[in-house]
C-alpha positions as CSV (number, residue, x, y, z in Angstrom):
1,M,119.1,81.6,128.6
2,M,120.3,84.9,127.3
3,A,119.2,84.0,123.8
4,A,115.7,83.2,125.0
5,H,115.6,86.7,126.9
6,G,116.9,88.4,123.8
7,T,114.2,86.8,121.6
8,L,111.4,87.8,124.1
9,I,112.7,91.2,124.1
10,L,112.7,91.4,120.3
11,D,109.0,90.0,120.4
12,L,108.1,92.8,122.7
13,A,109.9,95.3,120.7
14,G,108.4,94.3,117.5
15,G,104.8,93.9,118.8
16,T,104.6,97.1,120.7
17,T,106.3,99.2,117.8
18,V,103.8,97.8,115.3
19,G,101.0,98.3,117.8
20,A,101.9,101.8,118.5
21,V,102.0,102.6,114.8
22,T,98.6,100.9,114.0
23,A,97.0,102.3,117.0
24,I,98.0,105.9,116.0
25,L,96.8,105.2,112.5
26,A,93.4,103.8,113.7
27,R,92.9,106.9,115.9
28,R,93.7,109.3,113.1
29,L,91.1,107.4,111.0
30,G,88.5,108.2,113.8
31,Q,88.5,104.4,114.9
32,P,89.3,103.0,118.5
33,S,92.8,102.2,119.2
34,I,92.0,98.4,119.8
35,L,91.4,98.0,116.1
36,G,95.0,99.1,115.6
37,Y,96.2,96.4,118.2
38,L,94.1,93.7,116.5
39,V,95.8,94.7,112.9
40,A,99.3,94.7,114.9
41,G,98.6,91.1,116.0
42,L,97.7,90.0,112.4
43,I,101.0,91.7,111.1
44,V,103.3,90.1,113.7
45,G,101.4,86.8,113.7
46,P,102.5,83.8,111.8
47,Y,99.5,83.8,109.4
48,I,100.4,86.8,107.2
49,Q,103.3,86.8,104.9
50,I,105.1,89.9,106.4
51,P,108.7,89.7,107.2
52,L,107.7,90.3,111.1
53,F,107.0,87.3,113.4
54,A,106.6,87.0,117.1
55,D,106.7,83.5,118.7
56,P,103.1,82.5,119.4
57,S,103.8,80.5,122.6
58,R,105.6,83.7,124.2
59,M,103.1,86.1,123.1
60,S,100.3,83.7,124.4
61,A,101.8,83.9,127.9
62,L,102.0,87.6,127.6
63,A,98.5,87.8,126.6
64,E,97.3,85.8,129.7
65,L,99.0,88.7,131.7
66,G,97.2,91.4,129.7
67,V,94.0,89.7,130.1
68,V,94.4,89.4,134.1
69,L,95.4,93.0,134.1
70,V,92.5,94.3,131.9
71,M,89.9,92.1,133.8
72,F,91.2,93.4,137.1
73,A,91.0,96.9,135.9
74,I,87.2,96.4,134.9
75,G,86.6,95.0,138.3
76,L,88.0,98.0,139.9
77,A,85.3,100.1,138.3
78,F,82.5,98.0,139.9
79,R,81.1,98.3,143.3
80,I,79.3,95.1,144.4
81,R,76.3,97.1,145.6
82,R,75.9,98.8,142.3
83,L,76.4,95.5,140.5
84,V,73.6,93.8,142.5
85,D,71.4,96.9,141.9
86,I,71.8,96.6,138.1
87,L,72.1,92.8,137.8
88,P,68.1,92.2,137.5
89,V,68.0,94.3,134.2
90,S,71.5,93.6,133.0
91,G,71.1,89.9,133.9
92,L,67.9,89.7,132.0
93,T,69.4,91.4,129.0
94,A,72.4,89.2,129.0
95,I,70.3,85.9,129.1
96,V,67.9,87.1,126.3
97,Q,70.9,88.2,124.1
98,I,72.9,85.0,124.7
99,A,69.8,82.9,124.3
100,A,68.9,84.7,120.9
101,L,72.4,84.7,119.4
102,S,73.1,81.0,120.5
103,W,70.0,80.0,118.7
104,A,70.8,82.1,115.6
105,G,74.2,80.7,115.4
106,Y,73.0,77.2,115.8
107,S,70.4,77.6,113.2
108,V,72.9,79.2,110.9
109,G,75.3,76.2,111.4
110,S,72.5,73.7,110.8
111,A,71.3,75.4,107.7
112,L,74.8,75.2,106.3
113,G,74.8,71.3,107.1
114,W,77.5,71.6,109.8
115,S,77.4,69.0,112.7
116,S,75.6,69.7,116.0
117,A,79.0,70.4,117.7
118,A,80.1,72.9,115.0
119,S,76.7,74.6,115.2
120,V,76.7,74.7,118.9
121,S,80.3,76.2,118.6
122,L,79.2,78.8,116.3
123,G,76.4,80.0,118.5
124,A,78.6,80.3,121.6
125,T,81.0,82.4,119.6
126,L,78.3,84.7,118.5
127,A,76.7,84.8,122.0
128,I,79.7,86.3,123.8
129,S,81.1,89.9,123.6
130,S,84.5,91.0,124.2
131,T,84.7,92.7,127.5
132,M,88.3,94.1,126.6
133,V,87.0,95.5,123.2
134,V,84.1,97.2,124.8
135,S,86.2,98.6,127.7
136,A,88.7,99.9,125.1
137,V,86.0,101.5,123.1
138,F,84.5,103.1,126.2
139,R,87.9,104.7,127.1
140,T,88.1,106.5,123.8
141,R,84.4,107.3,123.4
142,P,82.9,107.9,127.0
143,V,79.2,107.3,127.3
144,D,76.6,107.8,130.1
145,P,77.7,106.4,133.4
146,D,74.4,104.5,133.7
147,I,74.7,103.1,130.3
148,R,78.3,102.1,131.1
149,S,77.3,100.4,134.2
150,H,74.4,98.4,132.6
151,V,76.7,97.3,129.6
152,F,79.4,96.1,131.9
153,G,76.7,94.2,134.1
154,V,75.8,92.5,130.9
155,L,79.4,91.8,130.2
156,V,79.9,90.4,133.5
157,V,77.1,88.0,133.1
158,Q,78.4,87.0,129.8
159,D,81.9,86.2,131.1
160,V,80.4,83.9,133.6
161,V,78.3,82.2,131.1
162,A,81.2,82.0,128.8
163,I,83.2,79.7,131.3
164,V,80.4,77.2,131.0
165,L,79.9,77.5,127.2
166,I,83.9,77.0,126.8
167,A,83.5,73.8,128.9
168,V,80.6,72.7,126.8
169,V,82.2,73.4,123.4
170,T,85.5,71.8,124.5
171,A,83.7,68.6,125.4
172,L,81.8,68.7,122.2
173,A,84.7,69.1,120.1
174,A,86.5,66.3,121.9
175,G,83.6,64.1,120.9
176,E,82.2,63.8,124.5
177,T,78.7,63.8,125.7
178,L,77.8,66.6,128.2
179,G,74.9,65.7,130.4
180,V,72.8,68.0,132.5
181,Q,74.6,66.9,135.7
182,S,78.0,67.8,134.2
183,V,76.8,71.2,133.5
184,L,75.2,71.8,137.0
185,R,78.4,70.4,138.6
186,L,80.5,73.1,136.6
187,V,78.1,75.8,137.5
188,G,78.2,74.9,141.3
189,N,82.0,74.8,141.3
190,L,82.2,78.3,139.3
191,S,79.6,79.6,141.9
192,A,81.5,78.3,145.0
193,V,84.7,80.0,143.6
194,V,83.3,83.3,142.9
195,V,81.6,83.4,146.3
196,G,84.8,82.3,148.2
197,M,87.0,84.9,146.3
198,L,84.4,87.5,147.2
199,V,84.4,86.6,150.9
200,F,88.2,86.6,150.9
201,G,88.4,89.8,149.2
202,L,85.9,91.6,151.3
203,V,87.0,90.1,154.7
204,L,90.9,90.0,154.4
205,L,92.0,92.4,151.6
206,P,90.6,95.8,152.9
207,P,92.2,95.5,156.2
208,L,95.5,94.7,154.4
209,V,95.2,97.6,152.1
210,R,94.6,100.0,154.9
211,F,97.6,98.6,156.8
212,T,99.8,99.0,153.8
213,I,98.5,102.7,153.2
214,R,99.3,103.6,156.7
215,R,102.7,102.1,157.0
216,F,104.2,102.0,153.5
217,D,104.3,104.2,150.3
218,S,102.2,103.8,147.2
219,E,104.8,101.6,145.5
220,V,104.1,98.9,148.1
221,L,100.6,99.3,147.6
222,V,100.6,98.9,143.8
223,V,102.7,95.6,144.4
224,L,100.2,94.3,146.9
225,I,97.2,94.9,144.6
226,V,98.8,93.5,141.5
227,G,100.0,90.7,143.5
228,A,96.4,89.8,144.6
229,A,95.1,90.2,141.0
230,F,97.6,87.6,139.7
231,G,97.3,85.4,142.8
232,F,93.5,85.1,142.3
233,A,94.0,84.0,138.8
234,P,95.9,80.7,139.4
235,I,93.6,79.9,142.3
236,A,90.5,80.2,139.8
237,D,92.6,78.2,137.3
238,L,93.2,75.2,139.9
């Protein structure tokens, strides 16, 4: 057990140290720090012959934690009313963008002689932007708040569509056929989970947060909020 803990600490030490160095270099070159983090991942990963290596399974688990926290932070920047206001424009933009890039990726794959499953996978890959990359760029290069809101509105729609695309691509990669009913069932389940979480969050969480603010210090509030963020993740996974 101690050896496993020691190895995890070495992974953290190596990854964060290399990440700090590459992020500083990226910023000195006028680039977003996330570019440095991507380079750090290549350096400590198993695919480049550099005498640094982090265990992929352990780092994958840590990456899941990071994704939860980043998406939670993005959610904090949204007000539901504001999201509803911008959704018609952002939603239409996202639909046009996803459709256009999916078609472009599929067309390129078909022109290269790829199978239908491979072409669909390429189109799905091109159609979805990285919310984490965009948020990191916006942190280092602030933009107009209205533009920021609309961009994140597009990204929210993309994240929802990405869940469906991942299911479709996974099924195709496994050689399965995915009918319209299966996709509609997936979309229905996704919608039910999102609505259920919104209702739970709007009804139960605000009173609990107010109670915590009145009775306890900020440390307890942070633990409560982070616990809620991680609590919703396994519920969605189930």
